[in-house]
C-alpha positions, 0 to 999 in steps of 0.5 A: 850745578852741572847735573842741574844744567845738564837736566835742563839741556836735556829736558829742553831737547826732549821738548824739541823732540816732542815738537818735531814729533807732533809737527810730523804728525800734522804733516802726516795727517794731511797724506794719511790720516789713518796711519797717524791715528794708528800711531798716536793711538787716538782712536776717539771720535766726539759728535755732538748734536746741531742743537748742542753745538749751536748752545755751545757756540752762543755761551762763547759768542755771550762770554766774549761780548761780556769781556769786551764790555768788561774791558770797555768799561775798564778803560777810562781815559786819564784826566789831565789836571790843568795848571794854573797861570798866574 
């Protein structure tokens, strides 16, 4: 059990270290983005045409509207039962 607790503690600390590392990358990217790219090895760049971007934005907008409509249908006010007064 102590080994399991130690491994759990170690994994939590590793997650905190990764969090601090990525936070440092974020802050450093404002000062020197090229250095951060070289550190992370992230040299990928993505580009899309204006039409593709608009189509993707429209799809996201439509899916949000569908979800909102579905939520409105699902939420119905609770019906109250009236007590008979004798």
